[in-house]
C-alpha positions as a printed NumPy array, in Angstrom:
array([[ -41.018,  -84.456,   30.539],
       [ -43.373,  -85.944,   27.674],
       [ -44.238,  -89.047,   27.815],
       [ -45.968,  -90.453,   24.286],
       [ -48.197,  -93.739,   24.552],
       [ -50.411,  -95.352,   22.737],
       [ -52.797,  -96.649,   25.823],
       [ -54.209, -100.101,   24.198],
       [ -50.043, -100.804,   23.944],
       [ -49.045, -102.888,   27.203],
       [ -45.376, -102.032,   26.365],
       [ -46.702,  -98.604,   27.319],
       [ -49.226,  -99.058,   29.963],
       [ -46.253, -101.593,   32.127],
       [ -43.766,  -97.935,   30.866],
       [ -46.573,  -95.783,   32.482],
       [ -46.329,  -97.918,   35.472],
       [ -42.905,  -97.856,   36.292],
       [ -42.799,  -94.119,   36.   ],
       [ -45.898,  -93.788,   38.615],
       [ -44.594,  -96.597,   40.907],
       [ -41.406,  -94.515,   40.843],
       [ -42.504,  -90.534,   40.97 ],
       [ -41.361,  -89.771,   37.913],
       [ -43.938,  -86.166,   37.16 ],
       [ -44.482,  -86.508,   33.206],
       [ -47.462,  -85.317,   30.992],
       [ -48.828,  -87.284,   28.765],
       [ -49.382,  -87.089,   25.136],
       [ -51.447,  -90.209,   23.278],
       [ -49.192,  -90.791,   19.622],
       [ -52.34 ,  -91.129,   17.989],
       [ -54.774,  -89.118,   18.706],
       [ -52.003,  -86.174,   18.653],
       [ -48.783,  -87.638,   16.169],
       [ -45.029,  -85.812,   16.307],
       [ -45.033,  -83.39 ,   13.732],
       [ -41.69 ,  -84.337,   11.346],
       [ -40.138,  -81.167,   13.589],
       [ -40.444,  -82.216,   16.351],
       [ -39.226,  -85.65 ,   15.652],
       [ -36.365,  -84.373,   14.063],
       [ -35.355,  -82.077,   17.289],
       [ -36.117,  -85.468,   19.435],
       [ -33.932,  -87.622,   17.212],
       [ -30.971,  -84.862,   16.988],
       [ -31.471,  -84.78 ,   20.921],
       [ -31.135,  -88.217,   21.74 ],
       [ -28.257,  -88.535,   19.166],
       [ -30.483,  -91.521,   18.011],
       [ -30.509,  -92.717,   14.498],
       [ -33.402,  -92.1  ,   12.398],
       [ -34.599,  -95.55 ,   11.797],
       [ -34.423,  -96.34 ,   16.02 ],
       [ -38.134,  -94.051,   16.201],
       [ -40.244,  -96.684,   13.874],
       [ -42.531,  -99.211,   15.129],
       [ -40.947, -102.132,   12.98 ],
       [ -42.583, -104.814,   14.953],
       [ -46.176, -102.351,   14.201],
       [ -48.797, -103.85 ,   10.894],
       [ -48.364, -100.488,    8.904],
       [ -44.452, -100.208,    9.079],
       [ -45.572, -104.061,    8.095],
       [ -48.104, -103.156,    5.814],
       [ -45.25 , -100.626,    3.628],
       [ -43.193, -102.505,    3.719],
       [ -40.751, -100.039,    4.783],
       [ -38.635, -102.786,    5.923],
       [ -36.966, -102.281,    1.885],
       [ -37.746,  -98.007,    1.813],
       [ -36.121,  -96.645,    4.536],
       [ -32.531,  -97.15 ,    3.29 ],
       [ -33.434,  -95.551,   -0.303],
       [ -35.174,  -92.586,    1.804],
       [ -33.583,  -89.452,    2.753],
       [ -34.068,  -87.872,    5.787],
       [ -36.702,  -85.414,    5.738],
       [ -38.856,  -88.422,    3.344],
       [ -38.504,  -90.319,    6.64 ],
       [ -39.39 ,  -87.388,    8.839],
       [ -42.573,  -87.06 ,    7.084],
       [ -43.268,  -90.405,    7.145],
       [ -43.147,  -90.77 ,   10.733],
       [ -45.839,  -87.441,   10.848],
       [ -48.42 ,  -88.686,    9.493],
       [ -49.29 ,  -91.679,   11.489],
       [ -48.619,  -92.352,   15.063],
       [ -48.649,  -96.016,   14.295],
       [ -45.607,  -95.702,   12.455],
       [ -43.187,  -93.971,   15.897],
       [ -42.149,  -96.308,   18.05 ],
       [ -43.66 ,  -95.794,   21.222],
       [ -43.842,  -95.008,   24.143],
       [ -41.235,  -92.066,   23.894],
       [ -39.969,  -89.908,   26.458],
       [ -38.939,  -86.377,   25.506],
       [ -37.14 ,  -84.193,   28.199],
       [ -34.773,  -81.497,   28.279],
       [ -31.465,  -83.146,   27.324],
       [ -32.014,  -86.85 ,   26.511],
       [ -34.808,  -89.007,   24.672],
       [ -35.73 ,  -92.758,   25.614],
       [ -37.716,  -94.511,   22.221],
       [ -39.251,  -97.696,   24.042],
       [ -39.292,  -99.081,   27.411],
       [ -35.803, -100.391,   28.737],
       [ -36.133, -100.17 ,   32.695],
       [ -32.268,  -99.934,   33.049],
       [ -32.099,  -97.17 ,   30.662],
       [ -34.307,  -95.578,   32.105],
       [ -33.274,  -95.772,   35.481],
       [ -29.877,  -94.921,   34.357],
       [ -31.797,  -91.297,   32.929],
       [ -34.426,  -91.062,   35.025],
       [ -33.873,  -91.447,   38.705]])
């Protein structure tokens, strides 16, 4: 299982602490240093059966600076994936990538259901 995080993100710190406290084993990946590729993102959002919009960090500075709220609706899936792959700060975090599911963001109840 992969845990994608931005180490300075308070939600990511909370999620990582939760994983460690519940003795969930994972491989850590810094999303800023090792941004997901468009291919990875496509695989993950398909595996997670989630809308692609869920993978955007809508509260992030870069998202707001680029006015993506208005642009995403007119972009193709391929354009959105390519954009997400340009900068890890555009990607919602933390992310849990498991063999048969994907978790986007830290919702403790959802994590308990899937990971414990």
